[in-house]
C-alpha atoms as one frame of an Amber mdcrd trajectory, in Angstrom:
protein
-104.630-112.698  -8.809-101.779-110.716 -10.472 -98.313-111.841  -9.560 -96.197
-109.230  -7.793 -92.478-108.935  -7.195 -91.167-109.788  -3.760 -90.934-106.957
  -1.213 -87.584-105.165  -0.970 -84.978-107.132   0.952 -86.776-110.475   0.765
 -85.377-113.416  -1.149 -82.715-113.702  -3.831 -82.516-111.921  -7.141 -82.885
-108.398  -8.341 -84.605-105.976  -5.937 -87.902-104.393  -6.995 -87.436-101.509
  -9.436 -89.248 -98.944  -7.300 -88.304-100.298  -3.873 -91.758-101.834  -3.414
 -93.794-104.619  -5.016 -94.829-104.114  -8.626 -95.913-105.948 -11.754 -95.388
-105.720 -15.482 -98.234-104.227 -17.516 -98.722-103.294 -21.164-100.441-100.045
 -22.045-100.932 -98.085 -25.260-100.568 -94.319 -24.943-100.752 -91.471 -27.468
 -97.372 -90.295 -28.816 -97.752 -86.823 -27.301 -98.347 -88.370 -23.866 -95.237
 -90.539 -24.249 -93.172 -87.451 -25.138 -94.480 -85.592 -22.077 -93.762 -88.573
 -19.811 -90.196 -88.739 -21.123 -89.713 -85.106 -20.104 -90.502 -86.151 -16.528
 -88.094 -89.110 -16.701 -86.492 -91.053 -19.581 -87.821 -94.330 -18.113 -91.600
 -94.270 -18.647 -92.290 -96.375 -15.559 -90.321 -93.968 -13.378 -92.107 -91.017
 -15.008 -95.506 -92.455 -14.075 -94.400 -93.239 -10.513 -92.929 -89.735 -10.084
 -96.150 -88.136 -11.308 -98.361 -90.220  -9.051 -96.063 -89.893  -6.037 -96.032
 -86.124  -6.486 -92.326 -85.879  -7.353 -92.842 -84.266 -10.762 -92.166 -80.550
 -10.882 -94.194 -77.812 -12.555 -93.365 -77.178 -16.193 -90.539 -74.739 -16.795
 -90.744 -71.986 -19.405 -91.728 -73.412 -22.766 -93.847 -76.143 -21.176 -90.924
 -78.511 -20.574 -90.457 -80.116 -17.183 -87.158 -79.340 -15.535 -85.842 -81.559
 -12.805 -84.691 -79.764  -9.675 -80.994 -79.129  -9.174 -81.181 -80.809  -5.732
 -83.558 -83.584  -4.664 -83.896 -86.788  -2.701 -84.250 -89.851  -4.909 -86.010
 -92.754  -3.218 -84.080 -96.007  -3.638 -86.062 -98.153  -1.206 -88.913 -97.657
   1.196 -87.927 -94.799   3.490 -84.389 -94.573   2.040 -83.113 -91.953  -0.365
 -79.961 -90.617  -1.952 -79.123 -86.951  -2.352 -79.235 -86.349  -6.107 -77.996
 -83.231  -7.873 -77.907 -81.820 -11.374 -74.264 -82.420 -12.277 -74.431 -79.807
 -15.039 -74.946 -77.221 -12.276 -73.122 -78.719  -9.273 -69.933 -80.026 -10.869
 -67.616 -80.158  -7.897 -67.701 -80.151  -4.103 -64.538 -80.342  -2.005 -64.052
 -83.876  -0.657 -67.246 -85.176  -2.296 -67.582 -87.648  -5.151 -70.350 -86.780
  -7.576 -71.359 -90.158  -9.021 -73.247 -90.001 -12.357 -76.557 -91.879 -12.508
 -78.229 -91.011 -15.820 -78.478 -87.890 -17.917 -77.451 -84.947 -15.771 -78.400
 -86.678 -12.495 -75.745 -87.750  -9.978 -75.668 -88.753  -6.324 -73.275 -87.509
  -3.675 -70.815 -89.888  -2.004 -68.337 -89.216   0.759 -65.575 -91.146   2.471
 -66.840 -93.713   4.996 -65.600 -91.667   7.990 -67.463 -88.527   6.861 -71.095
 -87.634   7.425 -73.825 -85.079   6.890 -71.948 -82.292   8.712 -68.895 -82.859
   6.497 -71.081 -82.618   3.393 -72.605 -79.408   4.712 -69.118 -77.957   5.286
 -68.125 -78.924   1.728 -71.116 -77.002   0.393 -70.229 -73.986   2.563 -66.622
 -74.140   1.305 -67.800 -74.265  -2.307 -70.149 -71.329  -1.723 -67.124 -69.359
  -0.494 -65.242 -69.830  -3.758 -65.229 -67.005  -6.296 -66.675 -67.203  -9.789
 -69.728 -69.369  -9.147 -72.542 -68.954 -11.626 -75.742 -67.588 -10.150 -77.471
 -70.905 -10.891 -74.770 -72.928  -9.099 -74.842 -70.508  -6.156 -78.636 -70.874
  -5.970 -78.468 -74.710  -6.200 -75.761 -74.852  -3.528 -77.835 -72.569  -1.312
 -80.798 -74.931  -1.671 -78.564 -77.918  -0.932 -77.128 -76.195   2.152 -80.606
 -75.355   3.463 -81.813 -78.926   2.919 -78.717 -80.442   4.533 -79.145 -78.228
   7.589 -82.819 -79.156   7.808 -82.129 -82.908   7.468 -79.291 -82.739  10.012
 -81.496 -80.999  12.578 -84.631 -83.066  11.958 -85.624 -85.744  14.455 -87.520
 -87.494  11.660 -84.454 -88.023   9.470 -81.446 -90.228  10.086 -78.371 -90.092
   7.896 -76.053 -93.040   7.451 -72.726 -93.136   5.681 -72.236 -96.246   3.574
 -69.361 -97.396   1.424 -70.121 -97.919  -2.238 -68.184-100.011  -4.693 -67.961
 -98.387  -8.091 -66.932-100.608 -10.982 -65.663 -98.712 -13.996 -64.853-100.441
 -17.250 -61.802 -99.075 -19.037 -61.162 -99.277 -22.731 -57.948-101.083 -23.518
 -56.320 -99.713 -26.679
């Protein structure tokens, strides 16, 4: 029987890559398929999981897949982070936009702040002049989703502290 990784939260060591048991496989794919998968996600494993889990978006103009400007990124079973396109949403008052990879970043707030504070930050940003139409649209989507999550009985939000280690170059 194939050996699987331990379920999330069980035992020592690195947690499972996708927040659930998995195994290493080798597969040969045509070059054009590999290129298309990398448009979904730079990590081929994540690209496959996104496609099968239904997280991949329809192709944008020109046939390329464009990731949404606002989405939930699953980090463990039933747990997600709010992820934004940091090329579009560059700043939010009182919110840290923590880069992940490429143009993706997650939103972090002070430990004493919560979902309502994040929603107010988005509203404040929407009230500022000189927003591009794309940023205004992305912030509108984020505001709508935040309101929906805050009001939903099926969603709980928790504020957690993160520790960010940044290496500095010493001249």
